Kinemage of the C-alpha trace (Angstrom):
@kinemage 1
@onewidth
@group {chain A} dominant
@subgroup {mainchain}
@vectorlist {calphas} color= white
{ca met a 1} P 211.638 161.051 162.315
{ca ala a 2} L 211.316 157.982 164.122
{ca glu a 3} L 214.390 156.151 164.050
{ca leu a 4} L 214.104 151.930 163.166
{ca val a 5} L 215.965 149.708 165.499
{ca ala a 6} L 216.330 146.251 164.838
{ca thr a 7} L 215.782 144.148 167.802
{ca ser a 8} L 215.428 140.355 167.685
{ca pro a 9} L 211.792 138.395 168.318
{ca ala a 10} L 212.539 137.033 171.773
{ca lys a 11} L 213.875 140.557 173.200
{ca gly a 12} L 213.007 141.128 176.785
{ca leu a 13} L 211.308 137.576 177.443
{ca leu a 14} L 214.321 135.018 177.404
{ca pro a 15} L 216.749 133.850 179.147
{ca val a 16} L 214.621 132.404 181.544
{ca thr a 17} L 215.739 129.569 183.922
{ca ile a 18} L 213.449 127.071 185.679
{ca gly a 19} L 215.506 124.655 187.726
{ca gly a 20} L 218.127 123.151 185.759
{ca leu a 21} L 216.504 123.893 182.572
{ca thr a 22} L 217.557 127.177 180.895
{ca leu a 23} L 215.306 128.620 177.430
{ca ser a 24} L 217.102 131.387 175.463
{ca glu a 25} L 217.450 133.055 172.514
{ca pro a 26} L 220.905 132.284 170.000
{ca ala a 27} L 222.353 134.664 168.270
{ca his a 28} L 219.947 136.544 165.848
{ca ala a 29} L 221.480 134.167 162.386
{ca met a 30} L 220.953 134.945 159.098
{ca met a 31} L 218.832 132.066 158.138
{ca thr a 32} L 218.133 131.100 154.006
{ca gly a 33} L 215.505 128.923 152.447
{ca ile a 34} L 216.892 126.479 150.533
{ca ser a 35} L 214.460 124.556 147.677
{ca pro a 36} L 217.042 123.224 144.203
{ca his a 37} L 215.769 123.098 141.291
{ca thr a 38} L 214.345 119.387 139.987
{ca gly a 39} L 217.548 117.150 139.207
{ca glu a 40} L 220.017 119.888 141.110
{ca val a 41} L 219.523 118.550 145.005
{ca ala a 42} L 223.460 116.799 144.632
{ca gln a 43} L 224.733 119.519 143.324
{ca ala a 44} L 223.450 122.389 145.167
{ca ser a 45} L 224.527 120.136 148.080
{ca ala a 46} L 227.583 119.732 147.252
{ca leu a 47} L 227.735 123.473 146.907
{ca leu a 48} L 226.788 123.808 150.097
{ca lys a 49} L 229.566 120.941 151.879
{ca gln a 50} L 231.970 122.962 149.677
{ca ala a 51} L 231.221 126.540 151.819
{ca thr a 52} L 230.007 126.066 154.511
{ca gly a 53} L 230.777 121.733 155.697
{ca cys a 54} L 227.314 121.199 155.873
{ca asp a 55} L 225.691 119.001 153.485
{ca leu a 56} L 221.426 118.917 153.012
{ca pro a 57} L 220.820 116.222 155.014
{ca ala a 58} L 218.523 113.754 154.607
{ca pro a 59} L 214.728 113.861 155.434
{ca asn a 60} L 214.355 114.949 159.435
{ca arg a 61} L 217.900 115.322 160.005
{ca leu a 62} L 220.156 118.396 160.230
{ca thr a 63} L 223.865 118.890 159.164
{ca arg a 64} L 225.980 121.516 161.504
{ca ser a 65} L 229.677 122.560 160.912
{ca gly a 66} L 230.831 125.401 163.408
{ca asp a 67} L 228.231 127.905 163.323
{ca ala a 68} L 226.862 126.964 159.904
{ca met a 69} L 223.644 124.197 160.350
{ca ala a 70} L 221.230 123.013 157.427
{ca leu a 71} L 218.041 121.411 158.431
{ca trp a 72} L 215.615 119.271 156.718
{ca thr a 73} L 212.083 121.251 156.575
{ca gly a 74} L 210.217 119.490 153.896
{ca arg a 75} L 210.274 117.678 150.464
{ca asn a 76} L 212.697 119.046 149.022
{ca arg a 77} L 213.387 122.251 151.448
{ca trp a 78} L 215.988 122.965 153.732
{ca met a 79} L 216.927 126.015 155.761
{ca leu a 80} L 220.174 126.847 156.278
{ca ile a 81} L 221.384 128.979 159.549
{ca gly a 82} L 223.984 130.894 160.643
{ca ala a 83} L 226.128 131.457 157.318
{ca pro a 84} L 225.784 132.881 154.192
{ca ala a 85} L 224.483 130.400 150.774
{ca pro a 86} L 227.232 130.581 148.904
{ca glu a 87} L 228.299 131.558 145.436
{ca gly a 88} L 226.471 129.799 142.440
{ca leu a 89} L 223.660 128.510 145.197
{ca ala a 90} L 221.575 130.529 143.318
{ca glu a 91} L 221.993 128.693 140.081
{ca thr a 92} L 220.863 125.309 141.357
{ca ala a 93} L 218.112 126.597 143.688
{ca ala a 94} L 215.864 129.241 144.357
{ca leu a 95} L 216.947 130.792 147.837
{ca thr a 96} L 214.640 133.058 150.256
{ca asp a 97} L 216.324 135.099 153.004
{ca gln a 98} L 213.713 134.463 155.672
{ca ser a 99} L 216.138 135.740 158.689
{ca asp a 100} L 213.760 138.095 160.049
{ca ala a 101} L 210.387 135.505 159.951
{ca trp a 102} L 211.641 133.312 162.130
{ca val a 103} L 212.272 133.364 166.033
{ca ala a 104} L 214.975 130.647 167.424
{ca val a 105} L 214.809 129.188 171.027
{ca thr a 106} L 216.848 126.749 172.613
{ca ile a 107} L 215.782 124.114 175.415
{ca glu a 108} L 218.803 122.948 177.461
{ca gly a 109} L 218.815 120.823 180.482
{ca pro a 110} L 217.807 117.801 182.037
{ca gly a 111} L 214.024 117.204 181.140
{ca ala a 112} L 214.033 119.658 177.890
{ca ala a 113} L 212.475 116.722 175.950
{ca leu a 114} L 209.623 116.363 179.113
{ca val a 115} L 208.721 120.283 178.406
{ca leu a 116} L 208.465 119.531 174.078
{ca ala a 117} L 206.519 116.690 175.078
{ca arg a 118} L 204.175 118.795 176.873
{ca leu a 119} L 203.436 120.847 173.756
{ca cys a 120} L 204.162 118.683 170.735
{ca pro a 121} L 203.261 115.191 169.637
{ca leu a 122} L 206.721 113.581 168.674
{ca asp a 123} L 208.388 110.820 170.411
{ca leu a 124} L 211.254 112.733 171.881
{ca arg a 125} L 213.269 110.340 173.662
{ca asp a 126} L 216.448 109.863 172.354
{ca thr a 127} L 216.406 106.615 171.068
{ca ala a 128} L 213.068 108.055 168.870
{ca phe a 129} L 214.244 111.267 168.407
{ca pro a 130} L 218.626 110.826 168.684
{ca glu a 131} L 220.852 113.705 168.307
{ca gly a 132} L 220.957 115.290 164.677
{ca thr a 133} L 216.876 115.298 164.590
{ca ala a 134} L 214.936 118.158 163.149
{ca thr a 135} L 211.607 118.121 161.848
{ca arg a 136} L 208.187 119.838 161.589
{ca ser a 137} L 205.698 119.220 163.316
{ca glu a 138} L 203.414 121.854 166.043
{ca ile a 139} L 204.290 123.399 169.045
{ca phe a 140} L 201.160 123.649 171.394
{ca his a 141} L 198.851 124.936 168.448
{ca met a 142} L 202.395 126.751 166.704
{ca gln a 143} L 203.634 125.174 163.382
{ca ala a 144} L 207.166 124.605 164.148
{ca ile a 145} L 210.689 122.644 163.586
{ca ile a 146} L 212.135 121.120 166.546
{ca ala a 147} L 215.594 120.115 166.265
{ca arg a 148} L 217.747 117.946 168.664
{ca thr a 149} L 221.124 119.949 168.442
{ca gly a 150} L 222.607 117.622 171.842
{ca pro a 151} L 221.679 114.819 174.075
{ca ala a 152} L 219.773 117.949 176.342
{ca ser a 153} L 219.629 120.512 174.193
{ca phe a 154} L 216.848 121.549 171.197
{ca leu a 155} L 216.488 124.376 169.048
{ca val a 156} L 212.674 124.867 168.118
{ca leu a 157} L 211.902 127.792 165.623
{ca thr a 158} L 208.457 128.823 164.609
{ca phe a 159} L 207.195 132.018 163.372
{ca arg a 160} L 208.671 135.585 164.463
{ca ser a 161} L 204.953 136.696 165.347
{ca met a 162} L 204.543 133.943 168.015
{ca ala a 163} L 207.875 134.712 169.660
{ca gly a 164} L 205.743 135.721 172.795
{ca thr a 165} L 203.368 133.015 173.085
{ca leu a 166} L 206.630 130.315 172.291
{ca val a 167} L 207.993 131.601 175.043
{ca his a 168} L 204.772 131.561 177.293
{ca asp a 169} L 204.110 127.918 176.236
{ca leu a 170} L 207.621 126.808 176.666
{ca thr a 171} L 207.617 128.846 180.590
{ca thr a 172} L 204.627 127.038 181.562
{ca ala a 173} L 205.536 123.879 180.721
{ca ala a 174} L 209.382 123.992 182.025
{ca arg a 175} L 207.820 125.350 185.331
{ca ala a 176} L 205.409 122.465 185.711
{ca val a 177} L 208.527 119.792 185.024
{ca ala a 178} L 210.585 121.101 187.210
{ca ala a 179} L 207.278 120.840 189.579
{ca arg a 180} L 207.402 117.769 189.431
{ca ala a 181} L 210.962 117.351 189.307
{ca glu a 182} L 210.658 118.735 193.129
{ca val a 183} L 207.990 115.824 194.317
């Protein structure tokens, strides 16, 4: 009988370093979709803050505390990454385990915003998309969540089935950005 082995979505594809840019897959973390019941956003946010140090962020924002991160993902929807949903949260919100549904890729280094700018329609300049910003958009032809996690680092989440395509598109864009830097 075959034995199934859990693997990360980008196993064997990452890390990749091109010029000063690094594409990597963060350690596979628990991901929970959070959709508070009507009128329960404040209660859900308070429970989350007490348990993880992260509250439910405003639209297009993220909050972090230690290994935990909460991302806004749409109207009355958030994603908790890196921490289990706190006890009692299911009484105020619908929770869905998203851990195996997404691939996460970090892009770090000078030119990270330029790489993403080749693939998505967002204004990624520091002034328009500062650290702590998170939004839904497109990466080339894939739906994605894009978050600026540092001055020169981004987290990109897209559906697990698109891991190979995401890595290919990011690598191609990174090579183009690195080639322009050499000119």
